[in-house]
FITOR-341698 format. One record per residue: x, y, z of N, C-alpha, C, O, CB in turn; residue in three letters. Coordinates in Angstrom, 2 decimals, m for minus. Glycine has a CB too. Layout:
N
+---------+---------+---------+---------+---------+---------+---------+---------+---------+---------+---------+---------+---------+---------+---------+---------+
!    n_xx !    n_yy !    n_zz !   ca_xx !   ca_yy !   ca_zz !    c_xx !    c_yy !    c_zz !    o_xx !    o_yy !    o_zz !   cb_xx !   cb_yy !   cb_zz ! residuo !
+---------+---------+---------+---------+---------+---------+---------+---------+---------+---------+---------+---------+---------+---------+---------+---------+
!       X !       Y !       Z !       X !       Y !       Z !       X !       Y !       Z !       X !       Y !       Z !       X !       Y !       Z !     Ala !
...
+---------+---------+---------+---------+---------+---------+---------+---------+---------+---------+---------+---------+---------+---------+---------+---------+
This chain:
75
+---------+---------+---------+---------+---------+---------+---------+---------+---------+---------+---------+---------+---------+---------+---------+---------+
!    n_xx !    n_yy !    n_zz !   ca_xx !   ca_yy !   ca_zz !    c_xx !    c_yy !    c_zz !    o_xx !    o_yy !    o_zz !   cb_xx !   cb_yy !   cb_zz ! residuo !
+---------+---------+---------+---------+---------+---------+---------+---------+---------+---------+---------+---------+---------+---------+---------+---------+
!   10.77 !   m5.92 !  m30.86 !   11.15 !   m5.93 !  m28.98 !    9.82 !   m5.40 !  m28.40 !    8.89 !   m4.60 !  m28.51 !   12.66 !   m4.66 !  m28.33 !     Met !
!   10.36 !   m6.33 !  m27.76 !    8.83 !   m5.62 !  m26.65 !    8.36 !   m4.01 !  m26.13 !    8.85 !   m2.98 !  m25.68 !    9.05 !   m6.23 !  m25.07 !     Pro !
!    6.80 !   m4.70 !  m26.62 !    6.47 !   m2.77 !  m25.74 !    6.70 !   m2.54 !  m24.52 !    6.77 !   m1.38 !  m24.13 !    4.91 !   m2.14 !  m25.60 !     Phe !
!    6.95 !   m4.15 !  m23.22 !    7.08 !   m3.57 !  m22.19 !    8.61 !   m4.17 !  m21.97 !    9.09 !   m5.10 !  m22.62 !    5.90 !   m3.82 !  m21.16 !     Met !
!    9.36 !   m3.36 !  m20.77 !   10.48 !   m4.39 !  m20.38 !   10.08 !   m5.83 !  m19.51 !    9.10 !   m6.52 !  m19.76 !   11.51 !   m3.54 !  m19.45 !     Thr !
!   10.84 !   m6.04 !  m18.70 !   10.40 !   m7.13 !  m17.31 !   10.69 !   m6.04 !  m16.29 !   10.24 !   m6.48 !  m15.23 !   11.54 !   m8.82 !  m16.97 !     Ala !
!   11.32 !   m4.59 !  m16.04 !   11.23 !   m3.60 !  m15.48 !   10.26 !   m3.47 !  m15.52 !    9.59 !   m3.97 !  m14.62 !   11.76 !   m2.78 !  m15.70 !     Lys !
!    9.75 !   m2.88 !  m16.34 !    7.93 !   m2.18 !  m16.61 !    6.64 !   m3.85 !  m15.90 !    5.47 !   m3.89 !  m15.53 !    7.57 !   m1.84 !  m19.46 !     Asp !
!    7.51 !   m4.66 !  m16.02 !    6.33 !   m5.96 !  m15.49 !    6.22 !   m5.89 !  m14.43 !    5.14 !   m5.99 !  m13.85 !    6.54 !   m7.42 !  m15.64 !     Leu !
!    7.74 !   m5.64 !  m13.72 !    7.88 !   m6.26 !  m12.90 !    7.16 !   m5.24 !  m11.66 !    6.89 !   m5.60 !  m10.51 !    9.29 !   m6.70 !  m12.93 !     Gly !
!    6.92 !   m3.76 !  m12.33 !    6.27 !   m2.53 !  m11.99 !    5.55 !   m2.62 !  m11.36 !    5.57 !   m2.67 !  m10.13 !    5.83 !   m1.89 !  m12.69 !     Lys !
!    4.74 !   m2.64 !  m12.06 !    3.18 !   m3.01 !  m12.75 !    2.65 !   m4.44 !  m11.36 !    1.78 !   m4.28 !  m10.50 !    3.45 !   m3.93 !  m15.09 !     Arg !
!    3.58 !   m5.85 !  m11.61 !    3.17 !   m6.82 !  m10.72 !    3.51 !   m6.61 !   m9.46 !    2.71 !   m6.95 !   m8.59 !    3.58 !   m7.95 !  m11.04 !     Phe !
!    4.51 !   m6.14 !   m9.18 !    4.83 !   m6.41 !   m7.67 !    4.31 !   m5.66 !   m6.60 !    3.93 !   m4.49 !   m6.69 !    6.12 !   m6.31 !   m7.45 !     Asp !
!    4.32 !   m6.38 !   m5.54 !    4.09 !   m5.41 !   m4.59 !    4.73 !   m4.46 !   m4.25 !    5.91 !   m4.59 !   m4.55 !    3.94 !   m5.77 !   m3.74 !     Tyr !
!    4.44 !   m3.37 !   m3.64 !    4.58 !   m2.28 !   m3.28 !    4.39 !   m1.37 !   m2.16 !    3.85 !   m0.27 !   m2.29 !    4.23 !   m2.02 !   m3.87 !     His !
!    4.87 !   m1.87 !   m0.94 !    4.50 !   m1.43 !    0.06 !    4.58 !   m0.26 !    0.79 !    5.76 !    0.06 !    0.90 !    4.74 !   m2.02 !    0.50 !     Pro !
!    3.54 !    0.85 !    1.56 !    3.69 !    2.04 !    2.02 !    4.96 !    2.15 !    2.05 !    5.50 !    1.05 !    2.09 !    3.10 !    2.31 !    3.13 !     Pro !
!    5.72 !    3.05 !    2.06 !    7.37 !    3.27 !    3.03 !    7.70 !    4.20 !    3.71 !    8.60 !    4.22 !    4.56 !    8.57 !    3.37 !    2.35 !     Arg !
!    6.48 !    5.64 !    3.17 !    6.52 !    6.61 !    4.10 !    5.01 !    6.37 !    4.59 !    4.13 !    5.57 !    4.29 !    6.94 !    8.10 !    3.51 !     Thr !
!    5.18 !    7.82 !    5.81 !    3.68 !    7.72 !    6.77 !    3.14 !    8.54 !    5.34 !    2.36 !    7.95 !    4.60 !    3.49 !    8.76 !    8.82 !     Gln !
!    3.54 !    9.73 !    5.06 !    2.76 !   10.48 !    3.51 !    2.43 !    9.16 !    2.70 !    1.21 !    9.09 !    2.52 !    4.06 !   11.69 !    2.31 !     Thr !
!    3.20 !    7.95 !    2.09 !    2.69 !    6.99 !    1.40 !    1.24 !    6.56 !    2.13 !    0.42 !    6.21 !    1.28 !    3.77 !    5.87 !    1.31 !     Ala !
!    0.84 !    6.52 !    3.22 !    0.19 !    5.75 !    4.05 !   m0.58 !    6.55 !    4.48 !   m1.27 !    5.93 !    5.29 !    0.82 !    5.10 !    4.93 !     Ile !
!   m0.97 !    7.81 !    4.42 !   m2.22 !    9.22 !    4.90 !   m2.53 !    8.78 !    3.74 !   m3.41 !    7.91 !    3.79 !   m1.94 !   11.19 !    5.22 !     Glu !
!   m1.92 !    9.19 !    2.05 !   m2.46 !    9.56 !    1.22 !   m3.43 !    8.06 !    0.46 !   m4.38 !    8.08 !   m0.33 !   m1.34 !   10.34 !    0.47 !     Met !
!   m2.67 !    6.84 !    1.14 !   m3.67 !    5.80 !    0.53 !   m5.17 !    5.72 !    1.49 !   m6.04 !    4.93 !    1.11 !   m2.80 !    4.16 !    0.53 !     His !
!   m5.35 !    6.35 !    2.41 !   m6.14 !    6.56 !    4.04 !   m6.91 !    7.50 !    3.64 !   m8.03 !    7.60 !    4.14 !   m5.23 !    7.09 !    5.52 !     Gln !
!   m6.25 !    8.81 !    2.20 !   m7.50 !    9.88 !    2.40 !   m8.23 !    9.04 !    0.90 !   m9.43 !    8.99 !    0.62 !   m6.99 !   12.12 !    2.27 !     Asp !
!   m7.01 !    8.43 !    0.05 !   m7.76 !    8.38 !   m0.76 !   m9.05 !    7.48 !   m1.10 !   m9.86 !    7.68 !   m2.01 !   m7.06 !    8.37 !   m1.40 !     Ile !
!   m9.06 !    6.30 !   m0.01 !  m10.17 !    5.12 !    0.39 !  m11.34 !    5.98 !    0.99 !  m12.51 !    5.86 !    0.63 !   m9.55 !    3.86 !    1.65 !     Arg !
!  m10.72 !    7.26 !    2.35 !  m11.71 !    7.78 !    2.90 !  m12.85 !    8.05 !    1.55 !  m13.85 !    7.43 !    1.20 !  m11.16 !    9.07 !    3.75 !     Ser !
!  m12.01 !    9.55 !    0.90 !  m12.71 !   10.37 !   m0.10 !  m13.09 !    8.94 !   m1.23 !  m14.16 !    9.08 !   m1.81 !  m11.54 !   11.84 !   m0.81 !     Glu !
!  m12.64 !    8.17 !   m1.43 !  m13.82 !    7.33 !   m2.12 !  m14.71 !    6.93 !   m1.45 !  m15.77 !    7.54 !   m1.59 !  m13.53 !    6.25 !   m2.73 !     Cys !
!  m14.69 !    6.08 !   m0.71 !  m15.97 !    6.30 !    0.38 !  m16.79 !    6.59 !    0.25 !  m17.68 !    6.07 !   m0.41 !  m16.04 !    6.87 !    1.18 !     Leu !
!  m16.80 !    7.86 !    1.04 !  m17.73 !    9.17 !    1.47 !  m18.21 !    9.22 !   m0.31 !  m19.43 !    9.36 !   m0.24 !  m16.64 !   10.98 !    2.34 !     Ser !
!  m17.92 !    9.18 !   m1.48 !  m18.36 !    9.03 !   m2.72 !  m19.04 !    7.80 !   m3.23 !  m19.80 !    7.97 !   m4.18 !  m17.40 !    9.24 !   m3.41 !     Ile !
!  m18.94 !    6.86 !   m2.86 !  m19.46 !    5.79 !   m3.06 !  m21.07 !    6.28 !   m1.64 !  m22.29 !    6.20 !   m1.70 !  m18.05 !    4.30 !   m2.80 !     Ala !
!  m20.33 !    6.64 !   m0.83 !  m22.13 !    6.43 !    0.08 !  m23.11 !    7.99 !   m0.77 !  m24.32 !    8.16 !   m0.89 !  m21.90 !    6.88 !    2.81 !     Leu !
!  m22.27 !    8.61 !   m1.08 !  m23.64 !    9.31 !   m1.55 !  m23.59 !    8.48 !   m3.06 !  m24.26 !    9.03 !   m3.94 !  m23.58 !   11.39 !   m1.64 !     Ser !
!  m23.27 !    7.92 !   m3.24 !  m24.19 !    7.62 !   m4.90 !  m25.07 !    6.68 !   m4.40 !  m26.19 !    6.92 !   m4.86 !  m23.25 !    6.82 !   m6.46 !     Phe !
!  m25.07 !    5.81 !   m3.73 !  m25.38 !    4.64 !   m2.21 !  m26.66 !    5.45 !   m1.90 !  m27.63 !    4.73 !   m2.14 !  m23.94 !    4.61 !   m0.50 !     Asn !
!  m26.97 !    6.43 !   m1.55 !  m28.36 !    7.20 !   m0.91 !  m28.52 !    8.41 !   m2.24 !  m28.71 !    9.56 !   m1.85 !  m28.02 !    8.13 !    1.08 !     Gln !
!  m28.47 !    8.28 !   m3.17 !  m29.23 !    9.60 !   m3.74 !  m28.99 !    8.51 !   m4.92 !  m30.15 !    8.12 !   m4.98 !  m28.52 !   11.54 !   m3.72 !     Thr !
!  m28.45 !    7.91 !   m5.69 !  m28.32 !    7.10 !   m6.85 !  m30.18 !    5.78 !   m7.34 !  m30.50 !    5.05 !   m6.40 !  m26.58 !    6.07 !   m6.27 !     Leu !
!  m30.89 !    5.68 !   m8.38 !  m31.49 !    4.82 !   m7.99 !  m31.39 !    3.48 !   m8.32 !  m30.19 !    3.25 !   m8.50 !  m32.36 !    5.16 !   m8.11 !     Pro !
!  m31.88 !    2.75 !   m8.45 !  m31.12 !    1.61 !   m7.82 !  m31.53 !    0.85 !   m9.21 !  m32.67 !    0.88 !   m9.68 !  m31.67 !    0.90 !   m6.09 !     Glu !
!  m30.16 !    0.00 !   m9.93 !  m30.03 !   m0.03 !  m11.30 !  m28.86 !   m0.34 !  m11.73 !  m27.97 !   m0.15 !  m10.91 !  m30.34 !    1.01 !  m11.84 !     Gly !
!  m28.42 !   m0.92 !  m13.13 !  m27.43 !   m1.24 !  m13.67 !  m26.78 !    0.25 !  m13.44 !  m25.74 !    0.09 !  m12.79 !  m27.64 !   m1.90 !  m15.08 !     Arg !
!  m26.97 !    1.41 !  m13.68 !  m25.89 !    2.61 !  m13.54 !  m25.36 !    2.36 !  m12.67 !  m24.23 !    1.87 !  m12.61 !  m26.20 !    3.93 !  m13.41 !     Glu !
!  m26.46 !    2.81 !  m11.28 !  m25.66 !    3.16 !  m10.36 !  m24.40 !    2.29 !  m10.08 !  m23.25 !    2.69 !   m9.91 !  m26.42 !    3.28 !   m9.34 !     Lys !
!  m25.07 !    0.47 !  m10.05 !  m24.02 !   m0.26 !   m9.99 !  m22.68 !   m0.09 !  m10.72 !  m21.69 !   m0.22 !  m10.00 !  m24.46 !   m1.27 !  m10.23 !     Ala !
!  m22.54 !    0.09 !  m11.64 !  m21.74 !    0.36 !  m12.71 !  m20.88 !    1.89 !  m12.11 !  m19.66 !    1.96 !  m12.07 !  m22.79 !    0.48 !  m14.22 !     Leu !
!  m21.57 !    2.76 !  m11.79 !  m20.82 !    3.88 !  m10.70 !  m20.55 !    3.29 !   m9.99 !  m19.37 !    3.21 !  m10.33 !  m21.37 !    4.99 !  m10.04 !     Ala !
!  m20.60 !    2.75 !   m9.23 !  m19.71 !    2.45 !   m7.43 !  m18.89 !    1.26 !   m7.89 !  m18.14 !    0.84 !   m7.01 !  m20.98 !    1.84 !   m5.68 !     Ile !
!  m18.85 !    0.49 !   m9.25 !  m17.17 !   m0.34 !   m9.37 !  m16.53 !    0.68 !  m10.13 !  m15.34 !    0.66 !   m9.81 !  m17.01 !   m2.06 !  m10.34 !     Thr !
!  m16.84 !    1.96 !  m11.36 !  m15.80 !    2.15 !  m11.47 !  m15.16 !    3.68 !  m10.91 !  m14.37 !    4.59 !  m11.18 !  m15.72 !    1.81 !  m12.70 !     Lys !
!  m16.23 !    3.16 !   m9.83 !  m15.42 !    4.68 !   m8.06 !  m14.19 !    3.23 !   m7.64 !  m12.98 !    3.12 !   m7.42 !  m17.49 !    5.26 !   m5.51 !     Leu !
!  m14.95 !    2.65 !   m7.68 !  m13.94 !    1.81 !   m7.22 !  m12.87 !    1.21 !   m7.92 !  m11.99 !    0.59 !   m7.33 !  m14.45 !    0.96 !   m6.74 !     Glu !
!  m12.91 !    1.37 !   m9.28 !  m11.08 !    0.79 !  m10.09 !  m10.94 !    2.33 !   m9.94 !   m9.99 !    2.53 !   m9.19 !  m10.79 !   m0.15 !  m12.32 !     Glu !
!  m11.52 !    3.56 !  m10.37 !  m10.24 !    4.43 !   m9.89 !   m9.70 !    4.79 !   m8.01 !   m8.94 !    5.67 !   m7.61 !  m10.65 !    5.96 !  m10.63 !     Ala !
!  m10.38 !    3.83 !   m7.29 !   m9.63 !    4.27 !   m6.80 !   m8.71 !    3.03 !   m6.09 !   m8.57 !    2.98 !   m4.87 !  m10.24 !    5.23 !   m6.12 !     Met !
!   m8.34 !    2.45 !   m6.63 !   m7.57 !    1.23 !   m7.01 !   m6.12 !    1.62 !   m7.47 !   m5.04 !    1.40 !   m6.93 !   m8.31 !    0.44 !   m8.17 !     Phe !
!   m6.59 !    2.49 !   m9.07 !   m6.00 !    3.42 !   m9.87 !   m5.17 !    4.14 !   m9.58 !   m4.07 !    4.21 !  m10.12 !   m6.62 !    4.04 !  m10.28 !     Trp !
!   m5.69 !    5.00 !   m8.38 !   m5.39 !    6.14 !   m7.72 !   m4.36 !    5.75 !   m6.15 !   m3.93 !    6.64 !   m5.41 !   m6.98 !    6.87 !   m7.45 !     Ala !
!   m4.16 !    4.29 !   m5.93 !   m3.87 !    4.27 !   m5.17 !   m2.70 !    3.32 !   m5.92 !   m1.63 !    3.53 !   m5.34 !   m4.76 !    4.13 !   m4.17 !     Asn !
!   m2.54 !    2.34 !   m7.02 !   m1.39 !    1.76 !   m7.35 !   m0.85 !    3.02 !   m7.58 !    0.20 !    2.93 !   m6.95 !   m1.34 !    0.71 !   m8.44 !     Ala !
!   m0.88 !    4.35 !   m8.17 !   m0.24 !    5.24 !   m8.77 !    0.80 !    6.10 !   m7.18 !    1.84 !    6.76 !   m7.18 !   m1.55 !    6.23 !   m9.75 !     Ala !
!    0.15 !    5.80 !   m6.39 !    0.94 !    6.27 !   m4.98 !    1.67 !    4.81 !   m4.37 !    2.62 !    4.82 !   m3.59 !   m0.38 !    7.01 !   m3.64 !     Ile !
!    1.14 !    3.83 !   m4.78 !    2.18 !    3.12 !   m4.04 !    3.66 !    2.49 !   m5.10 !    4.64 !    1.85 !   m4.72 !    1.27 !    1.78 !   m3.28 !     Ala !
!    3.29 !    2.99 !   m6.46 !    4.66 !    2.78 !   m8.06 !    5.34 !    3.72 !   m7.59 !    6.44 !    3.34 !   m7.20 !    4.24 !    3.16 !  m10.05 !     Arg !
!    5.05 !    5.36 !   m7.38 !    6.29 !    6.42 !   m7.49 !    6.01 !    7.17 !   m6.30 !    6.09 !    8.39 !   m6.29 !    6.36 !    7.47 !   m8.90 !     Glu !
!    5.63 !    6.37 !   m5.14 !    6.01 !    7.05 !   m3.69 !    6.19 !    6.20 !   m2.77 !    6.86 !    6.50 !   m1.79 !    5.05 !    7.96 !   m3.11 !     Ile !
!    5.59 !    4.90 !   m2.92 !    5.66 !    3.79 !   m1.94 !    7.29 !    2.35 !   m2.60 !    7.97 !    1.63 !   m1.87 !    3.56 !    2.98 !   m2.02 !     Ser !
!    7.36 !    2.49 !   m4.30 !    7.45 !    1.61 !   m4.66 !    8.76 !    2.11 !   m5.32 !    9.43 !    1.35 !   m6.02 !    6.34 !    1.09 !   m5.22 !     Gly !
+---------+---------+---------+---------+---------+---------+---------+---------+---------+---------+---------+---------+---------+---------+---------+---------+
């Protein structure tokens, strides 16, 4: 038996538009907070691979946070 059902995969790969004002505001808050941290990282961290990775990982965290909102609130 497959680990994931077709429904599980559908939830992961479907588009989940925000359907409530709350979800829209949550997406905006997450993006705004992550941008603030990214700007701080960019200004204070020394240039290099580690800085680039920190910003990339922050971007990934933003994507996952938005996925949580989209899949659980909007979807």
